[in-house]
Each structure stands twice: as structure tokens, then as C-alpha cells.
C-alpha positions as a Markdown table, in Angstrom:
| # | Residue | x | y | z |
|---|---|---|---|---|
| 1 | Met | 13.0 | -28.3 | 0.9 |
| 2 | Lys | 13.7 | -26.5 | -2.1 |
| 3 | Lys | 16.0 | -23.6 | -1.9 |
| 4 | Glu | 14.3 | -20.1 | -3.3 |
| 5 | Lys | 15.9 | -17.7 | -5.5 |
| 6 | Ile | 16.1 | -14.4 | -3.7 |
| 7 | Ile | 17.5 | -12.5 | -6.9 |
| 8 | Asn | 14.8 | -12.7 | -9.4 |
| 9 | Ile | 12.9 | -10.1 | -11.8 |
| 10 | Pro | 9.7 | -9.8 | -9.5 |
| 11 | Asn | 11.9 | -9.4 | -6.5 |
| 12 | Ile | 13.8 | -6.6 | -8.0 |
| 13 | Ile | 10.7 | -4.8 | -9.0 |
| 14 | Ser | 9.5 | -4.8 | -5.8 |
| 15 | Ile | 12.8 | -3.5 | -4.2 |
| 16 | Leu | 12.1 | -0.8 | -7.2 |
| 17 | Arg | 8.8 | -0.1 | -5.6 |
| 18 | Ile | 10.7 | 0.8 | -2.4 |
| 19 | Ile | 13.1 | 2.8 | -4.3 |
| 20 | Leu | 10.3 | 4.8 | -5.8 |
| 21 | Thr | 8.8 | 5.1 | -2.5 |
| 22 | Phe | 11.9 | 7.4 | -1.5 |
| 23 | Val | 11.7 | 9.4 | -5.0 |
| 24 | Ile | 8.2 | 10.2 | -4.0 |
| 25 | Ile | 9.1 | 11.4 | -0.6 |
| 26 | Tyr | 11.7 | 13.5 | -1.9 |
| 27 | Phe | 9.2 | 15.0 | -4.6 |
| 28 | Ile | 6.9 | 15.7 | -1.8 |
| 29 | Leu | 9.7 | 17.2 | 0.4 |
| 30 | Met | 10.7 | 19.6 | -2.4 |
| 31 | Asn | 7.5 | 20.7 | -3.3 |
| 32 | Phe | 7.2 | 19.0 | -6.5 |
| 33 | Ser | 4.0 | 19.5 | -8.4 |
| 34 | Arg | 1.0 | 17.3 | -7.3 |
| 35 | Ile | 0.9 | 16.1 | -10.7 |
| 36 | Ser | 4.5 | 14.8 | -10.7 |
| 37 | Ile | 3.6 | 13.2 | -7.2 |
| 38 | Ala | 0.7 | 11.2 | -8.7 |
| 39 | Ile | 2.3 | 10.1 | -11.7 |
| 40 | Met | 5.2 | 8.6 | -9.7 |
| 41 | Phe | 2.7 | 7.1 | -7.2 |
| 42 | Ile | 0.9 | 5.5 | -10.1 |
| 43 | Ile | 4.3 | 4.1 | -11.6 |
| 44 | Ala | 5.1 | 2.6 | -8.3 |
| 45 | Met | 1.7 | 1.1 | -8.1 |
| 46 | Ile | 2.1 | -0.4 | -11.5 |
| 47 | Thr | 5.2 | -2.1 | -10.4 |
| 48 | Asp | 2.8 | -4.1 | -8.0 |
| 49 | Ala | 1.0 | -5.6 | -10.7 |
| 50 | Leu | 4.0 | -6.1 | -12.9 |
| 51 | Asp | 5.9 | -8.0 | -10.1 |
| 52 | Gly | 3.2 | -10.7 | -8.9 |
| 53 | Gln | 2.2 | -11.3 | -13.1 |
| 54 | Ile | 5.5 | -12.0 | -14.0 |
| 55 | Ala | 6.2 | -14.0 | -11.0 |
| 56 | Arg | 3.4 | -16.2 | -11.7 |
| 57 | Arg | 3.7 | -16.2 | -15.5 |
| 58 | Phe | 7.5 | -17.3 | -15.3 |
| 59 | Lys | 7.0 | -19.6 | -12.2 |
| 60 | Met | 9.3 | -17.5 | -10.1 |
| 61 | Lys | 6.9 | -17.4 | -7.1 |
| 62 | Ser | 8.4 | -17.5 | -4.1 |
| 63 | Glu | 8.0 | -17.2 | -0.1 |
| 64 | Ile | 10.2 | -14.2 | 0.0 |
| 65 | Gly | 9.1 | -12.8 | -3.1 |
| 66 | Arg | 5.5 | -12.8 | -1.4 |
| 67 | Lys | 6.8 | -11.0 | 1.8 |
| 68 | Leu | 8.9 | -8.6 | -0.5 |
| 69 | Asp | 5.6 | -7.8 | -2.3 |
| 70 | Met | 3.4 | -7.4 | 0.9 |
| 71 | Ile | 6.4 | -4.9 | 2.7 |
| 72 | Ala | 6.8 | -2.9 | -0.6 |
| 73 | Asp | 3.2 | -2.4 | -0.9 |
| 74 | Arg | 2.8 | -1.0 | 2.8 |
| 75 | Phe | 6.0 | 0.9 | 2.5 |
| 76 | Leu | 4.6 | 2.7 | -0.5 |
| 77 | Val | 1.1 | 3.5 | 0.8 |
| 78 | Ile | 2.0 | 4.3 | 4.4 |
| 79 | Gly | 5.3 | 6.2 | 3.5 |
| 80 | Val | 4.0 | 8.4 | 0.7 |
| 81 | Ile | 0.5 | 9.3 | 2.9 |
| 82 | Leu | 2.5 | 10.0 | 6.2 |
| 83 | Phe | 4.8 | 12.1 | 4.2 |
| 84 | Ile | 1.8 | 14.0 | 2.4 |
| 85 | Leu | 0.1 | 14.4 | 6.2 |
| 86 | Met | 3.3 | 15.7 | 7.7 |
| 87 | Glu | 3.9 | 18.1 | 5.1 |
| 88 | His | 0.1 | 19.2 | 5.2 |
| 89 | Ser | 1.0 | 19.5 | 8.9 |
| 90 | Ile | 3.4 | 22.1 | 8.3 |
| 91 | Thr | 2.5 | 24.0 | 5.2 |
| 92 | Lys | -1.5 | 23.6 | 5.7 |
| 93 | Ser | -1.2 | 22.5 | 1.7 |
| 94 | Leu | -4.2 | 20.2 | 1.8 |
| 95 | Thr | -7.9 | 20.7 | 2.5 |
| 96 | Asn | -9.9 | 19.4 | 5.3 |
| 97 | Tyr | -11.6 | 17.3 | 2.8 |
| 98 | Glu | -8.3 | 16.0 | 1.5 |
| 99 | Phe | -7.0 | 15.1 | 4.6 |
| 100 | Val | -9.9 | 13.0 | 5.8 |
| 101 | Gln | -9.9 | 11.1 | 2.3 |
| 102 | Phe | -6.2 | 10.4 | 2.8 |
| 103 | Leu | -7.0 | 9.0 | 6.3 |
| 104 | Leu | -9.7 | 6.9 | 4.9 |
| 105 | Ile | -7.8 | 5.1 | 2.4 |
| 106 | Met | -5.2 | 4.5 | 5.4 |
| 107 | Thr | -8.0 | 2.4 | 7.3 |
| 108 | Arg | -6.4 | -1.1 | 6.6 |
| 109 | Glu | -3.2 | 0.0 | 7.9 |
| 110 | Ile | -4.8 | 1.8 | 10.7 |
| 111 | Val | -6.8 | -0.9 | 11.8 |
| 112 | Ala | -4.1 | -3.7 | 11.6 |
| 113 | Phe | -0.9 | -1.7 | 12.5 |
| 114 | Pro | -0.9 | -3.0 | 16.1 |
| 115 | Phe | -1.5 | -6.4 | 15.4 |
| 116 | Ala | 1.2 | -6.3 | 12.4 |
| 117 | Ile | 3.8 | -4.9 | 14.8 |
| 118 | Ile | 2.8 | -8.2 | 17.5 |
| 119 | Ala | 2.6 | -10.4 | 14.4 |
| 120 | Leu | 6.1 | -9.5 | 13.0 |
| 121 | Ala | 7.7 | -9.7 | 16.8 |
| 122 | Ser | 6.1 | -13.1 | 16.6 |
| 123 | Gly | 7.2 | -14.1 | 13.2 |
| 124 | Asn | 3.8 | -14.5 | 12.0 |
| 125 | Ala | 3.3 | -11.2 | 9.9 |
| 126 | Phe | 2.9 | -12.5 | 6.8 |
| 127 | Pro | -0.5 | -14.6 | 6.4 |
| 128 | Lys | -1.7 | -15.7 | 3.0 |
| 129 | Val | -2.7 | -13.2 | 0.5 |
| 130 | Arg | -6.3 | -12.7 | 0.1 |
| 131 | Ile | -8.0 | -10.9 | -2.8 |
| 132 | Ile | -9.9 | -8.4 | -0.6 |
| 133 | Gly | -6.3 | -7.4 | 0.2 |
| 134 | Lys | -5.0 | -7.1 | -3.3 |
| 135 | Ala | -8.5 | -4.8 | -3.7 |
| 136 | Thr | -7.5 | -2.7 | -1.1 |
| 137 | Thr | -4.3 | -2.0 | -2.5 |
| 138 | Val | -5.7 | -1.6 | -6.1 |
| 139 | Leu | -8.3 | 1.0 | -4.7 |
| 140 | Gln | -5.5 | 2.7 | -2.6 |
| 141 | Gly | -3.7 | 2.9 | -5.8 |
| 142 | Ile | -6.8 | 4.7 | -7.8 |
| 143 | Ser | -8.0 | 6.8 | -4.7 |
| 144 | Phe | -4.3 | 8.3 | -3.9 |
| 145 | Pro | -3.7 | 9.9 | -7.2 |
| 146 | Met | -7.5 | 11.3 | -7.3 |
| 147 | Ile | -7.4 | 12.8 | -3.9 |
| 148 | Leu | -3.8 | 14.2 | -4.5 |
| 149 | Leu | -5.7 | 15.8 | -7.9 |
| 150 | Ser | -9.0 | 16.7 | -6.3 |
| 151 | Ser | -8.1 | 20.4 | -5.9 |
| 152 | Asp | -6.9 | 21.0 | -9.2 |
| 153 | Tyr | -9.4 | 18.8 | -11.3 |
| 154 | Val | -13.0 | 19.0 | -10.6 |
| 155 | Ile | -14.0 | 15.5 | -12.0 |
| 156 | Phe | -11.3 | 14.0 | -9.3 |
| 157 | Ser | -12.9 | 16.2 | -6.6 |
| 158 | Lys | -16.3 | 14.8 | -7.4 |
| 159 | Ile | -15.5 | 11.2 | -7.4 |
| 160 | Ser | -12.6 | 10.8 | -5.2 |
| 161 | Ile | -14.9 | 10.7 | -1.8 |
| 162 | Phe | -16.7 | 7.8 | -3.6 |
| 163 | Phe | -13.3 | 6.0 | -4.1 |
| 164 | Ser | -12.0 | 7.0 | -0.5 |
| 165 | Ile | -15.4 | 5.1 | 1.2 |
| 166 | Leu | -15.3 | 2.5 | -1.1 |
| 167 | Thr | -11.2 | 1.9 | 0.1 |
| 168 | Ala | -12.1 | 2.5 | 3.6 |
| 169 | Ile | -14.7 | -0.1 | 3.6 |
| 170 | Ser | -12.4 | -2.6 | 1.8 |
| 171 | Gly | -9.4 | -1.8 | 4.2 |
| 172 | Leu | -11.7 | -2.1 | 7.3 |
| 173 | Ile | -12.6 | -5.9 | 6.0 |
| 174 | Ser | -9.3 | -6.3 | 4.7 |
| 175 | Gly | -7.8 | -5.1 | 8.3 |
| 176 | Phe | -9.8 | -7.6 | 10.0 |
| 177 | Lys | -9.1 | -10.3 | 8.2 |
| 178 | Tyr | -5.5 | -9.7 | 8.6 |
| 179 | Ile | -6.1 | -9.6 | 12.5 |
| 180 | Lys | -8.0 | -12.8 | 12.1 |
| 181 | Asp | -5.4 | -14.5 | 9.9 |
| 182 | Val | -2.3 | -13.6 | 12.1 |
| 183 | Ser | -4.2 | -14.7 | 15.7 |
| 184 | Glu | -5.0 | -17.8 | 13.9 |
| 185 | Lys | -1.1 | -18.2 | 13.3 |
| 186 | Asn | -0.4 | -17.3 | 16.8 |
| 187 | Asp | -2.8 | -19.5 | 17.9 |
| 188 | Gly | -1.3 | -22.6 | 16.0 |
| 189 | Arg | -4.6 | -22.8 | 14.2 |
| 190 | Gly | -3.4 | -21.2 | 11.0 |
| 191 | Arg | -2.5 | -23.2 | 8.0 |
| 192 | Arg | 1.1 | -23.5 | 6.9 |
């Protein structure tokens, strides 16, 4: 078995995404402008594209990197949106329309969360990467800033619902695929 290199550029970029999550949460808690939060979120989402591209191009792909990428993605999306929703519960800074849209773009996480906890406990939380999962992450990366900026920019208020619904549909499919994959792994039918 070939030993994987833990410290490489793609893994450092994934760790940077986790650090950026804390920066964004700090921005939320300190009432930074919505545009500042959106820009930081976009930068963090760009790191998701970068780590994978660099890993493939320079042959730095690893199982550790794949798992770290998935953790960093979920950490960013779940962490930031949960803090936005918690901040809203205190300050009432979101409209009901924005609140519902944030819940829509969290569909994958809402559907898959209980199964992810069980899979994590059994050591099978990281099934193979599926294109629908990546598409959902990209759609979340597009939808989040649109929803956040929809109260300030009319163009975003008009199209954010479309992207929220598209993200919710993609998230449902991705969430159910994840459940199927971890169930098969737990049953011993999954491919290793």
C-alpha cells in the first residue's frame, strides 16, 4: 500500500477553506456588510475548485485529500448558513423569503445529515464523489451570495429563487444518492 502524502498544496487549500469558514462566521457575528460576507464566501468556494484542479493536474490526488475536501465543503456550507440563520433568529435581519431560500439550498445537508452521522460512526461516511454532489456544491456556491445580496440588488432578488429551487432539487438527488451509497457500504455491497 502506497503511503499518501498528507501535506501537499491541495490539502493546504482545503484547510484554508476551513479557516475561511471561521473568518466568514466572524464577519457574520461582527455584523460586517452582506457584500463582505458574500465576497469571502465566494473566495472560499473558489478554493474548492482549486484544490481539486491542482490535485488532478499535478497528480496529488489522495484518499486523505478527498475526505478533507468533503469535510471542508460541508464545514463551509453548513457552518456559514447555520450562523446566518442563528444571527437572523437574534436580529431578524433576513426576510422570510431569504430564510426559506437558505433552507432550500441546505436540502442535501438536511436530508443526508442523520445518515452521515451513522456513516461517520461506522467509518463509511465518505463514499465516492458523484457529479451530482459536486453540482450541488457549485449551486450552493452560486445561490448563497445571491440570496445574501438579494435585499440590496434587485437582479439577485429576481433570480435567487430559481437558483434556490434548482439547488434544492440537486441537493435532494445528491442527498438520496449519498444515503444509498453509505447504505451499500454499510451492507458490504459498496465498491472499495
